TORNUKOL-519137 format. One record per residue: residue number from 1; residue in three letters; x negated, z negated, y negated of N, C-alpha, C in turn. Coordinates in Angstrom, 3 decimals, always signed. Layout:
<NUM,'ala',<X,Z,Y>,<X,Z,Y>,<X,Z,Y>>,
...
This chain:
<1,'unk',<-99.823,-98.364,-47.284>,<-98.541,-98.113,-47.913>,<-98.537,-98.612,-49.350>>,
<2,'unk',<-99.114,-99.813,-49.545>,<-99.131,-100.384,-50.883>,<-100.039,-99.577,-51.820>>,
<3,'unk',<-101.101,-99.007,-51.279>,<-102.026,-98.219,-52.080>,<-101.369,-96.990,-52.670>>,
<4,'unk',<-100.493,-96.351,-51.909>,<-99.818,-95.142,-52.390>,<-98.871,-95.473,-53.547>>,
<5,'unk',<-98.104,-96.552,-53.426>,<-97.187,-96.932,-54.502>,<-97.966,-97.417,-55.732>>,
<6,'unk',<-99.109,-98.047,-55.487>,<-99.950,-98.492,-56.607>,<-100.490,-97.284,-57.377>>,
<7,'unk',<-100.957,-96.285,-56.666>,<-101.478,-95.082,-57.322>,<-100.365,-94.341,-58.069>>,
<8,'unk',<-99.178,-94.312,-57.494>,<-98.048,-93.666,-58.164>,<-97.722,-94.407,-59.460>>,
<9,'unk',<-97.711,-95.723,-59.417>,<-97.428,-96.527,-60.608>,<-98.469,-96.335,-61.689>>,
<10,'unk',<-99.720,-96.289,-61.288>,<-100.802,-96.088,-62.256>,<-100.693,-94.711,-62.899>>,
<11,'unk',<-100.432,-93.694,-62.098>,<-100.345,-92.342,-62.662>,<-99.141,-92.202,-63.592>>,
<12,'unk',<-98.016,-92.827,-63.239>,<-96.851,-92.787,-64.122>,<-97.156,-93.534,-65.418>>,
<13,'unk',<-97.810,-94.668,-65.316>,<-98.174,-95.440,-66.510>,<-99.098,-94.667,-67.434>>,
<14,'unk',<-100.074,-93.985,-66.865>,<-100.992,-93.179,-67.679>,<-100.267,-92.028,-68.362>>,
<15,'unk',<-99.377,-91.396,-67.642>,<-98.631,-90.274,-68.219>,<-97.745,-90.732,-69.373>>,
<16,'unk',<-97.021,-91.821,-69.173>,<-96.145,-92.342,-70.227>,<-96.968,-92.814,-71.422>>,
<17,'unk',<-98.083,-93.466,-71.166>,<-98.949,-93.925,-72.250>,<-99.515,-92.776,-73.064>>,
<18,'unk',<-99.945,-91.723,-72.385>,<-100.488,-90.557,-73.086>,<-99.411,-89.883,-73.932>>,
<19,'unk',<-98.198,-89.808,-73.395>,<-97.104,-89.190,-74.156>,<-96.755,-90.027,-75.379>>,
<20,'unk',<-96.722,-91.334,-75.229>,<-96.420,-92.212,-76.360>,<-97.515,-92.130,-77.426>>,
<21,'unk',<-98.771,-92.059,-76.997>,<-99.882,-91.952,-77.937>,<-99.790,-90.653,-78.733>>,
<22,'unk',<-99.520,-89.553,-78.066>,<-99.408,-88.255,-78.744>,<-98.247,-88.248,-79.720>>,
<23,'unk',<-97.135,-88.850,-79.334>,<-95.971,-88.912,-80.214>,<-96.281,-89.728,-81.469>>,
<24,'unk',<-96.985,-90.841,-81.311>,<-97.316,-91.658,-82.484>,<-98.298,-90.934,-83.399>>,
<25,'unk',<-99.241,-90.203,-82.832>,<-100.180,-89.424,-83.671>,<-99.460,-88.331,-84.430>>,
<26,'unk',<-98.498,-87.704,-83.780>,<-97.758,-86.613,-84.419>,<-96.964,-87.126,-85.619>>,
<27,'unk',<-96.354,-88.302,-85.501>,<-95.587,-88.848,-86.622>,<-96.514,-89.222,-87.769>>,
<28,'unk',<-97.713,-89.730,-87.469>,<-98.667,-90.056,-88.533>,<-99.102,-88.795,-89.270>>,
<29,'unk',<-99.340,-87.712,-88.516>,<-99.740,-86.454,-89.158>,<-98.637,-85.919,-90.058>>,
<30,'unk',<-97.405,-86.006,-89.607>,<-96.304,-85.488,-90.415>,<-96.113,-86.320,-91.673>>,
<31,'unk',<-96.367,-87.625,-91.597>,<-96.286,-88.465,-92.789>,<-97.353,-88.062,-93.796>>,
<32,'unk',<-98.561,-87.806,-93.295>,<-99.639,-87.390,-94.205>,<-99.325,-86.051,-94.853>>,
<33,'unk',<-98.773,-85.114,-94.085>,<-98.407,-83.812,-94.643>,<-97.323,-83.966,-95.705>>,
<34,'unk',<-96.360,-84.836,-95.439>,<-95.285,-85.061,-96.391>,<-95.826,-85.646,-97.686>>,
<35,'unk',<-96.742,-86.612,-97.581>,<-97.336,-87.211,-98.770>,<-98.147,-86.191,-99.558>>,
<36,'unk',<-98.884,-85.347,-98.855>,<-99.689,-84.331,-99.532>,<-98.793,-83.327,-100.251>>,
<37,'unk',<-97.738,-82.909,-99.595>,<-96.823,-81.954,-100.227>,<-96.111,-82.577,-101.416>>,
<38,'unk',<-95.750,-83.845,-101.312>,<-95.101,-84.523,-102.442>,<-96.058,-84.624,-103.611>>,
<39,'unk',<-97.323,-84.912,-103.343>,<-98.322,-84.971,-104.405>,<-98.502,-83.634,-105.094>>,
<40,'unk',<-98.545,-82.570,-104.317>,<-98.677,-81.231,-104.903>,<-97.460,-80.892,-105.754>>,
<41,'unk',<-96.286,-81.269,-105.278>,<-95.067,-80.990,-106.037>,<-95.060,-81.768,-107.354>>,
<42,'unk',<-95.482,-83.015,-107.321>,<-95.531,-83.810,-108.558>,<-96.523,-83.230,-109.553>>,
<43,'unk',<-97.676,-82.797,-109.055>,<-98.650,-82.175,-109.961>,<-98.102,-80.893,-110.554>>,
<44,'unk',<-97.402,-80.126,-109.762>,<-96.816,-78.876,-110.233>,<-95.775,-79.143,-111.317>>,
<45,'unk',<-94.941,-80.143,-111.111>,<-93.932,-80.494,-112.115>,<-94.611,-80.994,-113.379>>,
<46,'unk',<-95.665,-81.769,-113.227>,<-96.411,-82.249,-114.389>,<-97.015,-81.111,-115.194>>,
<47,'unk',<-97.601,-80.149,-114.491>,<-98.159,-78.983,-115.180>,<-97.065,-78.193,-115.902>>,
<48,'unk',<-95.920,-78.058,-115.255>,<-94.807,-77.345,-115.865>,<-94.337,-78.055,-117.132>>,
<49,'unk',<-94.235,-79.365,-117.088>,<-93.802,-80.136,-118.259>,<-94.816,-80.010,-119.400>>,
<50,'unk',<-96.107,-80.009,-119.065>,<-97.142,-79.821,-120.090>,<-97.005,-78.455,-120.750>>,
<51,'unk',<-96.821,-77.438,-119.947>,<-96.659,-76.085,-120.488>,<-95.407,-75.983,-121.352>>,
<52,'unk',<-94.357,-76.613,-120.906>,<-93.104,-76.587,-121.643>,<-93.248,-77.306,-122.986>>,
<53,'unk',<-93.936,-78.438,-122.988>,<-94.121,-79.159,-124.248>,<-95.030,-78.383,-125.204>>,
<54,'unk',<-96.003,-77.663,-124.653>,<-96.864,-76.824,-125.491>,<-96.087,-75.675,-126.120>>,
<55,'unk',<-95.086,-75.169,-125.410>,<-94.288,-74.075,-125.958>,<-93.436,-74.527,-127.142>>,
<56,'unk',<-93.025,-75.779,-127.160>,<-92.174,-76.278,-128.233>,<-92.967,-76.708,-129.463>>,
<57,'unk',<-94.269,-76.736,-129.385>,<-95.081,-77.146,-130.536>,<-95.217,-76.063,-131.536>>,
């Protein structure tokens, strides 16, 4: 009887742990994507400002 409840507890623990691990990885990936997109946007604005300053010369 104890073996069945032990196996149920272990399987629930593994499932919850795997879900938590996947969720934490997903948030890290989204942070990296956000940083990459912000970097691209800053470079784009910088290029635009350079072009704009060249037009006024």
